[in-house]
MARKE-758202 format. One record per residue (C-alpha): residue in one letter; x, y negated, z. Coordinates in steps of 0.25 Angstrom, whole numbers. Each point is the difference from the previous one (the first is absolute). Layout:
<atoms>
<"A"; <X; Y; Z>>
...
</atoms>
This chain:
<atoms>
<"M"; <-87; -39; 76>>
<"N"; <9; -4; 12>>
<"T"; <14; -3; -4>>
<"T"; <4; -9; 12>>
<"K"; <13; 8; 4>>
<"S"; <5; 1; -14>>
<"K"; <-2; -16; -1>>
<"Q"; <8; -1; 13>>
<"L"; <11; 9; -5>>
<"F"; <1; -7; -13>>
<"T"; <1; -14; 7>>
<"E"; <11; 6; 9>>
<"A"; <7; 7; -12>>
<"K"; <2; -13; -7>>
<"K"; <8; -6; 11>>
<"Y"; <11; 11; -2>>
<"I"; <-2; 6; -14>>
<"P"; <0; -8; -13>>
<"G"; <-14; -1; -4>>
<"G"; <-4; 9; 11>>
<"V"; <3; 13; -8>>
<"N"; <11; 9; -4>>
<"S"; <-4; 1; -14>>
<"P"; <-8; -11; -8>>
<"V"; <-12; 8; -5>>
<"R"; <-4; 3; 15>>
<"A"; <-3; -15; 2>>
<"F"; <-14; 1; -7>>
<"K"; <5; -13; -7>>
<"S"; <-5; 4; -14>>
<"V"; <-14; 4; 6>>
<"G"; <-1; -11; 11>>
<"G"; <-2; 3; 15>>
<"D"; <9; 6; 10>>
<"P"; <6; 14; 0>>
<"I"; <-5; 11; 8>>
<"F"; <9; 6; 10>>
<"I"; <0; 15; 0>>
<"Q"; <1; 9; 12>>
<"S"; <-1; 14; -5>>
<"G"; <-4; 9; -11>>
<"N"; <-5; 14; -2>>
<"G"; <-4; 7; -12>>
<"S"; <-7; -10; -10>>
<"K"; <-3; -10; 11>>
<"I"; <8; -11; 7>>
<"Y"; <-4; -8; 12>>
<"D"; <4; -14; 3>>
<"V"; <3; -7; 14>>
<"D"; <-14; -4; 2>>
<"G"; <-5; 14; -2>>
<"N"; <-6; -1; -14>>
<"E"; <0; 12; -9>>
<"Y"; <3; 0; -14>>
<"I"; <1; 10; -12>>
<"D"; <14; -3; -5>>
<"Y"; <4; 0; -15>>
<"I"; <13; -6; 2>>
<"G"; <7; 12; 7>>
<"S"; <12; -8; 4>>
<"W"; <1; -5; -15>>
<"G"; <0; 14; -5>>
<"P"; <8; 10; 8>>
<"H"; <-12; 6; 8>>
<"L"; <-4; 10; -11>>
<"F"; <-5; 9; 12>>
<"G"; <-6; -12; 8>>
<"H"; <5; -5; 13>>
<"N"; <7; 8; 10>>
<"P"; <-1; 14; -7>>
<"P"; <3; 11; 11>>
<"F"; <10; 7; -9>>
<"I"; <8; -13; -1>>
<"K"; <-1; -4; 14>>
<"D"; <4; 14; 5>>
<"A"; <12; 0; -9>>
<"L"; <4; -14; 6>>
<"L"; <-2; 4; 14>>
<"S"; <9; 12; -2>>
<"A"; <11; -8; -7>>
<"L"; <-1; -11; 11>>
<"K"; <5; 10; 10>>
<"N"; <14; 0; -7>>
<"G"; <2; -15; -2>>
<"T"; <-5; -11; -8>>
<"S"; <13; -4; -8>>
<"F"; <14; 5; -2>>
<"G"; <6; -8; -11>>
<"A"; <6; 14; -5>>
<"P"; <-5; 11; -9>>
<"T"; <-11; 9; 4>>
<"E"; <-6; 13; -6>>
<"M"; <-13; -7; -2>>
<"E"; <6; -10; -10>>
<"V"; <4; 12; -9>>
<"K"; <-13; 7; 1>>
<"M"; <-7; -13; -4>>
<"A"; <9; -2; -12>>
<"Q"; <-2; 14; -4>>
<"L"; <-15; -1; 1>>
<"I"; <-1; -13; -8>>
<"T"; <9; 6; -11>>
<"E"; <-10; 12; 0>>
<"L"; <-12; -8; -1>>
<"V"; <5; -11; -10>>
<"P"; <7; 8; -12>>
<"S"; <7; -13; -5>>
<"V"; <7; -2; 13>>
<"E"; <13; 8; 1>>
<"M"; <6; -8; 11>>
<"V"; <-6; -9; 10>>
<"R"; <5; -10; 11>>
<"M"; <-8; -5; 12>>
<"V"; <-2; -14; 3>>
<"N"; <-9; -8; 10>>
<"S"; <-10; -7; -9>>
<"G"; <-6; -1; -14>>
<"T"; <8; -13; -2>>
<"E"; <13; 7; 4>>
<"A"; <-3; 11; -10>>
<"T"; <-3; -9; -12>>
<"M"; <12; -9; 2>>
<"S"; <9; 12; 2>>
<"A"; <-6; 7; -13>>
<"V"; <3; -13; -8>>
<"R"; <14; -1; 6>>
<"A"; <3; 15; -4>>
<"A"; <-5; -3; -14>>
<"R"; <9; -12; -2>>
<"G"; <12; 8; 6>>
<"F"; <-3; 12; -9>>
<"T"; <-2; -9; -13>>
<"G"; <10; -11; 3>>
<"R"; <-11; -10; -4>>
<"D"; <-6; -11; 8>>
<"K"; <-14; -3; -5>>
<"F"; <-13; 7; 2>>
<"I"; <-15; 0; -4>>
<"K"; <-11; -1; 10>>
<"F"; <-15; -2; -4>>
<"E"; <-8; -12; 5>>
<"G"; <-10; 5; 10>>
<"C"; <8; 11; 5>>
<"Y"; <6; -1; 14>>
<"H"; <13; 7; 4>>
<"G"; <2; -6; 14>>
<"H"; <6; -13; 4>>
<"A"; <15; 1; -5>>
<"D"; <4; -13; -6>>
<"Y"; <0; 4; -14>>
<"F"; <-14; 6; 0>>
<"L"; <-7; -13; 5>>
<"I"; <0; -5; -14>>
<"K"; <-11; -5; -9>>
<"A"; <-1; -2; -15>>
<"G"; <6; -13; -6>>
<"S"; <-7; -9; -10>>
<"G"; <2; 9; -12>>
<"A"; <0; 15; -3>>
<"L"; <16; 1; -1>>
<"T"; <4; -10; 11>>
<"F"; <7; 5; 13>>
<"G"; <-9; 1; 12>>
<"V"; <-1; -11; 11>>
<"P"; <0; 2; 15>>
<"T"; <-13; 1; 7>>
<"S"; <5; -3; 13>>
<"P"; <9; -10; 7>>
<"G"; <13; 7; 4>>
<"V"; <1; 7; -13>>
<"T"; <10; -6; -9>>
<"K"; <0; -2; -15>>
<"A"; <12; 8; -1>>
<"N"; <-8; 12; 6>>
<"A"; <-10; -2; -11>>
<"A"; <9; -1; -11>>
<"D"; <2; 15; -2>>
<"T"; <-15; 3; 2>>
<"L"; <-8; 1; -13>>
<"L"; <-15; 0; 0>>
<"A"; <-9; 8; -9>>
<"D"; <-15; 2; -1>>
<"Y"; <-6; 12; 6>>
<"N"; <-6; 10; -10>>
<"N"; <6; -9; -11>>
<"I"; <11; 8; -7>>
<"N"; <3; -11; -10>>
<"S"; <5; -9; 12>>
<"V"; <10; 10; 4>>
<"K"; <5; 2; -15>>
<"E"; <2; -15; -1>>
<"L"; <8; 0; 13>>
<"V"; <8; 12; -4>>
<"T"; <3; -6; -13>>
<"K"; <5; -13; 5>>
<"Y"; <8; 6; 11>>
<"R"; <5; 12; -6>>
<"G"; <11; 7; 7>>
<"Q"; <-2; -9; 13>>
<"I"; <-12; 7; 6>>
<"A"; <3; 10; 11>>
<"A"; <-14; 4; 4>>
<"V"; <-15; -1; -2>>
<"I"; <-8; 1; 13>>
<"I"; <-15; 2; 0>>
<"E"; <-11; 5; 9>>
<"P"; <-7; 11; -9>>
<"I"; <-12; -3; 7>>
<"A"; <0; -14; 5>>
<"G"; <-5; -2; 14>>
<"N"; <3; -15; 3>>
<"M"; <-8; -7; -10>>
<"G"; <-12; 9; 4>>
<"V"; <1; 14; -6>>
<"V"; <4; -1; -14>>
<"P"; <5; 13; -7>>
<"A"; <10; -1; -11>>
<"E"; <-4; 6; -13>>
<"K"; <6; 13; -4>>
<"E"; <4; -4; -14>>
<"F"; <6; -13; 6>>
<"L"; <9; 9; 10>>
<"L"; <4; 10; -11>>
<"E"; <5; -11; -9>>
<"L"; <7; -6; 12>>
<"R"; <7; 13; 3>>
<"Q"; <4; 1; -15>>
<"I"; <6; -14; 0>>
<"C"; <8; 3; 13>>
<"N"; <5; 12; -6>>
<"E"; <4; -7; -13>>
<"E"; <7; -12; 7>>
<"K"; <6; 8; 12>>
<"I"; <-8; -7; 10>>
<"V"; <-4; 6; 13>>
<"L"; <-15; 1; 2>>
<"I"; <-4; -1; 14>>
<"F"; <-14; 4; 5>>
<"D"; <-4; -8; 13>>
<"E"; <-9; 11; 7>>
<"V"; <1; -6; 13>>
<"M"; <-15; -1; 0>>
<"T"; <-4; 11; -10>>
<"G"; <10; 11; 5>>
<"F"; <-7; 12; 6>>
<"R"; <-13; -9; 0>>
<"V"; <-6; 2; -14>>
<"A"; <7; 14; -1>>
<"A"; <10; 9; 6>>
<"G"; <10; -5; -10>>
<"G"; <-5; -14; -1>>
<"A"; <-4; -8; -12>>
<"Q"; <10; 7; -8>>
<"E"; <-6; 13; 2>>
<"I"; <-14; -5; -5>>
<"L"; <7; -7; -12>>
<"G"; <10; 11; -4>>
<"I"; <11; -11; -1>>
<"N"; <13; 2; 7>>
<"P"; <7; -13; 5>>
<"D"; <16; 0; 2>>
<"L"; <-2; -5; 14>>
<"S"; <-12; -1; 10>>
<"T"; <-3; -7; 12>>
<"F"; <-8; 4; 12>>
<"G"; <-6; -4; 13>>
<"K"; <-13; 0; 7>>
<"I"; <-4; 15; 1>>
<"I"; <14; 5; 1>>
<"G"; <0; -6; 14>>
<"G"; <-12; 7; 5>>
<"G"; <-4; -14; 5>>
<"L"; <13; -4; 5>>
<"P"; <9; -11; -8>>
<"V"; <9; 7; -10>>
<"G"; <4; -1; -15>>
<"A"; <8; 8; -10>>
<"F"; <5; 0; -14>>
<"G"; <5; 11; -9>>
<"G"; <1; 6; -14>>
<"K"; <10; 5; -9>>
<"R"; <12; 6; 6>>
<"E"; <10; -7; -9>>
<"I"; <-6; -14; 5>>
<"M"; <-1; 3; 15>>
<"E"; <14; 6; 1>>
<"I"; <6; -14; -3>>
<"L"; <-5; -4; 14>>
<"S"; <10; -1; 12>>
<"P"; <7; 7; 6>>
<"G"; <1; 9; -12>>
<"G"; <0; -11; -10>>
<"P"; <3; -15; -1>>
<"V"; <-14; -6; 1>>
<"Y"; <-2; -4; 15>>
<"Q"; <-13; 3; 7>>
<"A"; <-2; 2; 15>>
<"G"; <-10; 0; 11>>
<"T"; <4; 2; 15>>
<"L"; <-14; 6; 3>>
<"S"; <-3; 6; -13>>
<"G"; <-5; 14; 1>>
<"N"; <-5; -3; 14>>
<"P"; <-4; 14; 6>>
<"L"; <-14; -4; 5>>
<"A"; <-3; -6; -14>>
<"M"; <6; 12; -7>>
<"T"; <-8; 10; 9>>
<"A"; <-13; -8; -2>>
<"G"; <2; 0; -15>>
<"Y"; <4; 14; -1>>
<"A"; <-13; 4; 7>>
<"A"; <-8; -8; -10>>
<"L"; <7; 5; -12>>
<"T"; <0; 15; 5>>
<"Y"; <-15; -2; 2>>
<"I"; <-1; -5; -15>>
<"K"; <8; 12; -5>>
<"E"; <-8; 10; 7>>
<"H"; <-14; -7; -3>>
<"P"; <0; -4; -14>>
<"E"; <-15; 0; 0>>
<"I"; <0; -13; 8>>
<"Y"; <1; -8; -13>>
<"V"; <-12; 7; -5>>
<"Q"; <-7; -4; 13>>
<"L"; <5; -14; -1>>
<"E"; <-4; -2; -15>>
<"K"; <-15; 5; 3>>
<"S"; <0; -9; 12>>
<"S"; <5; -12; -7>>
<"M"; <-9; 2; -12>>
<"Y"; <-12; 1; 10>>
<"L"; <4; -13; 6>>
<"E"; <2; -7; -14>>
<"N"; <-13; 5; -6>>
<"G"; <-7; -5; 12>>
<"F"; <6; -14; -2>>
<"R"; <-3; 0; -14>>
<"E"; <-15; 4; 2>>
<"N"; <-1; -12; 10>>
<"L"; <6; -10; -10>>
<"N"; <-10; 5; -10>>
<"S"; <-12; -1; 9>>
<"V"; <4; -15; 4>>
<"G"; <3; -3; -15>>
<"K"; <15; -2; 2>>
<"N"; <11; 4; -10>>
<"Y"; <12; -1; 9>>
<"E"; <12; 8; -5>>
<"M"; <5; 13; 7>>
<"N"; <13; 7; -2>>
<"R"; <3; 13; 7>>
<"V"; <11; 11; -1>>
<"G"; <-2; 11; 9>>
<"S"; <-1; -5; 15>>
<"M"; <4; -14; -4>>
<"M"; <-11; -10; -4>>
<"C"; <-3; -15; -2>>
<"M"; <-12; -8; -3>>
<"F"; <3; -13; -8>>
<"F"; <-9; -11; 1>>
<"T"; <0; -2; -15>>
<"E"; <-8; 5; -12>>
<"K"; <12; 2; -9>>
<"P"; <9; 13; 0>>
<"V"; <12; -1; 8>>
<"N"; <12; 6; -6>>
<"D"; <11; -10; 3>>
<"F"; <4; -12; 9>>
<"K"; <-7; -10; -8>>
<"S"; <-13; 7; 0>>
<"A"; <1; 3; 15>>
<"L"; <1; -15; 2>>
<"T"; <-14; -2; -6>>
<"S"; <-6; 6; 13>>
<"N"; <-7; -10; 9>>
<"T"; <8; 1; 13>>
<"E"; <-9; -9; 7>>
<"L"; <-11; 9; -2>>
<"Y"; <8; 12; 4>>
<"G"; <3; -7; 13>>
<"K"; <-15; -1; 3>>
<"Y"; <-2; 14; -4>>
<"F"; <12; 4; 9>>
<"H"; <-7; -6; 12>>
<"E"; <-14; 5; -3>>
<"M"; <6; 14; 0>>
<"L"; <9; -2; 13>>
<"N"; <-13; -5; 7>>
<"R"; <-6; 13; -4>>
<"G"; <12; 8; 6>>
<"I"; <7; 3; -13>>
<"Y"; <15; -4; 0>>
<"L"; <5; -3; -14>>
<"A"; <13; -7; -4>>
<"P"; <0; -15; 3>>
<"A"; <4; -4; -14>>
<"Q"; <-7; 2; -14>>
<"F"; <13; 6; -6>>
<"E"; <2; 12; 9>>
<"A"; <-5; 14; -1>>
<"L"; <-11; 8; 8>>
<"F"; <6; 13; 5>>
<"V"; <-9; 13; 2>>
<"S"; <5; 10; 10>>
<"T"; <-3; 15; 3>>
<"A"; <-6; -5; 13>>
<"H"; <-11; -8; -6>>
<"T"; <-13; 7; 0>>
<"K"; <-13; 0; -8>>
<"E"; <-6; -8; 12>>
<"D"; <11; -10; -1>>
<"F"; <-2; -2; -15>>
<"D"; <-15; -1; 1>>
<"K"; <1; -11; 11>>
<"T"; <11; -7; -9>>
<"I"; <-9; 1; -12>>
<"K"; <-12; -6; 8>>
<"A"; <9; -11; 5>>
<"H"; <5; -3; -14>>
<"K"; <-14; -1; -6>>
<"E"; <-4; -10; 11>>
<"S"; <13; -8; -1>>
<"V"; <-1; -2; -15>>
<"A"; <-14; -3; 1>>
<"H"; <3; -12; 9>>
<"L"; <11; -6; -10>>
</atoms>
């Protein structure tokens, strides 16, 4: 495979962009080699600057539920573009988007638009702190909620220690109010709540984790978590930036039948454009400025182009609920093909899937939390990634990410992918 132009671009990029990329995972650092520079995308395919074609299972890290460049979103954007790109003032489309989100996600009574998933999660935690008058919050090891300082925390030396910063530039003071619990371990939550009773504003969790690979939270665990938050008057936040409108029209909370107090969204609600949102109970959301004392702002929040693309995407979801049946069938077909391949070559790698999100871990142990995810052989994943890439299959360049299926993927795509997977795992 010729990637000469990509290599040249990466060399040039490193002169002007830190690490040569604008987001770390793009650099292929964890799998080795140089990143592929993409020129275009259409349907299930992307094309690099050297003219190579790939079946894409990243989908811009989740937003492309309908594949690349779907005509109904492109047409909506072209229409909106005629009116202008940004106003910094209210538009009708913001209202229509807010109405549609509250219709599709019953736990959301009010919603505010922001520009990214990181903005959504940090704003949700601030709202919870303002609402409760408390400072501390609980997050779970292995869950990723963006790059705000107080999210970049890892566990300390003991179960009840404060977290410690994972990045230079994050101070110990930022870490002091972040408490770390173990995913799918309710006892770790109970211990923290007991030790810091009356001090915890919020618990934030990915109900289906997508950043330690795909790891679903157990329903019983979430039910107990909901009960604890009710009893202790703690705001429960579901981070659905990745799962919102991806695994179901109402997100993971629809599948689980558990309503959080606040939810965060991104990815699909932008229809492929950068956007985020957070929303939930009216009594919590009404504390935000300008109506309330908790300040939160964004000059370009509710950008008309992002709102138009997002409205087109969510309207399509509302009018075509059958897409989730299609996505489940397609994803199951791909999963079954992978499993048959592994059996045929005598491998017992772990596979997790929820709807159109999937991950193969290079470990033979069940993966249900961060510690078990870390048993995966990342070096082996790197080799597998390049075997697949050389066969025209574009996967996440990191073990601890999800594979995303779209409605644009065809049986032909899946059969080609399954064949490439069989050849790739046989070479490991």
